[in-house]
C-alpha positions as a Markdown table, in Angstrom:
| # | Residue | x | y | z |
|---|---|---|---|---|
| 1 | Unk | -1.7 | -0.8 | 15.2 |
| 2 | Unk | -1.3 | 1.8 | 12.5 |
| 3 | Unk | 0.7 | 5.0 | 12.8 |
| 4 | Unk | -0.9 | 8.1 | 11.3 |
| 5 | Unk | 2.2 | 8.9 | 9.3 |
| 6 | Unk | 2.1 | 5.4 | 7.7 |
| 7 | Unk | -1.5 | 5.8 | 6.8 |
| 8 | Unk | -0.8 | 9.2 | 5.2 |
| 9 | Unk | 2.1 | 7.7 | 3.3 |
| 10 | Unk | -0.1 | 4.9 | 1.9 |
| 11 | Unk | -2.7 | 7.5 | 0.8 |
| 12 | Unk | -0.1 | 9.8 | -0.9 |
| 13 | Unk | 2.8 | 7.7 | -2.1 |
| 14 | Unk | 2.8 | 6.7 | -5.8 |
| 15 | Unk | 4.1 | 3.3 | -6.8 |
| 16 | Unk | 7.5 | 4.2 | -8.3 |
| 17 | Unk | 7.9 | 1.4 | -10.8 |
| 18 | Unk | 6.2 | -1.4 | -12.7 |
| 19 | Unk | 2.8 | -1.9 | -14.3 |
| 20 | Unk | 1.1 | 0.5 | -11.8 |
| 21 | Unk | 3.8 | 3.2 | -11.7 |
| 22 | Unk | 2.3 | 6.5 | -10.6 |
| 23 | Unk | -0.7 | 4.9 | -8.9 |
| 24 | Unk | -1.1 | 5.6 | -5.2 |
| 25 | Unk | -0.3 | 2.6 | -3.0 |
| 26 | Unk | -3.9 | 2.5 | -1.6 |
| 27 | Unk | -5.2 | 2.3 | -5.2 |
| 28 | Unk | -3.0 | -0.8 | -6.1 |
| 29 | Unk | -5.1 | -3.9 | -6.8 |
| 30 | Unk | -5.1 | -6.4 | -4.0 |
| 31 | Unk | -4.0 | -9.1 | -6.5 |
| 32 | Unk | -0.9 | -7.1 | -7.3 |
| 33 | Unk | 0.0 | -6.7 | -3.6 |
| 34 | Unk | -0.7 | -10.5 | -3.0 |
| 35 | Unk | 1.8 | -11.2 | -5.8 |
| 36 | Unk | 4.4 | -9.2 | -4.0 |
| 37 | Unk | 3.6 | -10.9 | -0.7 |
| 38 | Unk | 4.4 | -14.2 | -2.4 |
| 39 | Unk | 7.4 | -13.1 | -4.3 |
| 40 | Unk | 8.8 | -10.6 | -1.8 |
| 41 | Unk | 8.1 | -7.0 | -1.1 |
| 42 | Unk | 10.8 | -4.4 | -2.0 |
| 43 | Unk | 13.2 | -3.7 | 0.8 |
| 44 | Unk | 12.9 | -0.6 | 2.9 |
| 45 | Unk | 10.0 | 1.8 | 3.5 |
| 46 | Unk | 8.3 | 1.1 | 0.2 |
| 47 | Unk | 8.0 | -2.6 | 1.0 |
| 48 | Unk | 6.8 | -1.9 | 4.5 |
| 49 | Unk | 4.1 | 0.4 | 3.2 |
| 50 | Unk | 3.0 | -2.1 | 0.5 |
| 51 | Unk | 2.7 | -4.9 | 3.1 |
| 52 | Unk | 0.7 | -2.6 | 5.4 |
| 53 | Unk | -1.5 | -1.6 | 2.4 |
| 54 | Unk | -2.2 | -5.3 | 1.8 |
| 55 | Unk | -3.2 | -5.8 | 5.4 |
| 56 | Unk | -5.6 | -2.8 | 5.2 |
| 57 | Unk | -7.2 | -4.1 | 2.0 |
| 58 | Unk | -7.6 | -7.7 | 3.4 |
| 59 | Unk | -9.2 | -6.3 | 6.6 |
| 60 | Unk | -11.5 | -4.0 | 4.6 |
| 61 | Unk | -10.1 | -0.9 | 6.3 |
| 62 | Unk | -9.6 | 1.2 | 3.2 |
| 63 | Unk | -12.1 | 3.8 | 4.7 |
| 64 | Unk | -9.3 | 4.8 | 7.1 |
| 65 | Unk | -7.3 | 6.0 | 4.1 |
| 66 | Unk | -10.0 | 7.8 | 2.1 |
| 67 | Unk | -10.0 | 11.0 | 4.2 |
| 68 | Unk | -6.2 | 11.3 | 3.9 |
| 69 | Unk | -6.0 | 11.3 | 0.1 |
């Protein structure tokens, strides 16, 4: 399941590069995350958080993140 720290990171971590640089991970469009899922997420913690963000969006669990923002 989800770890609290991961959820807090998704709520508070800005995208460090690209078209959506500066936008919080939870606020990234699902289509953008799906593109990364197809092309490959970045390595390391950022990629793991982006993959988890996509799972949360697909499952409609974004309400878990809202109180953490």
